[in-house]
N, C-alpha and C positions, 0 to 999 in steps of 0.2 A: 801717541795717544789715539790718533785716528785709526791706526792699525788695530789697537786693542779693542776699540769700539766695534770695528768690523768683525773681528774674531768673535767677540761676545755675542753680537747679533746673529752671526752664522751658527754658533753653537746653540744659542737659545732656540733658533728656528728648527735645527735638527733634533734637539731634545724634545721640543714640543711635538713634532711629527711622530717621533718614536713613542712618546707617552700617549698620544692620541690613538695610535695603532694598538698599543697594549690595552688601553681602556676599552676600545671597541671589541677587541678579541675576548677580553674577560667578561664583558657584558653579554656577548653572544653565548659564551659557555654556561651562563647562569640560566638559560632558558630551560625550564623544567618541562619535560614531556611525560604525561601521565598515561600509563597503560594499565588497564584493569585486568587482573589475572585472578582466576578462581580455580583453586585446586580441588580435585575430587576427593571425597572422603575415602580414605584407604582402609580404615578399620576403627576399632575402639580400643581404648587403653583403660585398664582397671588398675589404678595406682596402688591399691592394696596388694596386688599380685606381682608388682614389679620388684625385682631384686635390687636393693640399694647397694651398689658397689662401693660408693664413696663414704657412706655413713656420715653425712654432713650434719653437724649440730651447731646451733646458735647459742653462744654463751654471752651473757651480759656481764660486763666487768664493772658496772656502775652500781654502787650501793643505793638501795631505795631510800627515799626520804624517811628520816626517823620519826616515829609516832610519839614516843614517850620521852620523858626527861632522861631516863637511863640510857636509852638508845642515842639520844643527842650527845650525852657525855662520852659514850663509847665512840661515836663518830669523831668527836673533837680529839679524843685520845689517839685514835687511829691516824688522824691527819697530823697530829703533833709528832707521832712516831715516824711517819713517812718523811716529814719535813726534817727531822733530826737525822735520819739515815741518808737521805738524798737532798742535800741543801741545794738551793738555786745557785747556778753559776752565772756570773755576769758575762754577757755577750761582749765580745770584742767589737769595736767599731769597724765598719766595712773598710777594707783596704789596708788593714794592719796585720 
């Protein structure tokens, strides 16, 4: 039992020293040094004259809130159709 306690104290001391060294090293690495850099103006860009190679478009897949009763009924019918086509699947519990 005494041997176990000596080994435990020795390991605790060694691990404490290692953790202390790591913490000191990590805290030193977090020191931020700020350098101010100013780039010279190289020219002007006219965006209307730039050729758009990618033709990026933004599409909204969300239906806006319905204003009238007919639109509300249409939205409910659309949701019912989607629910009928793609029913919810029950998720399996983790680890099975």
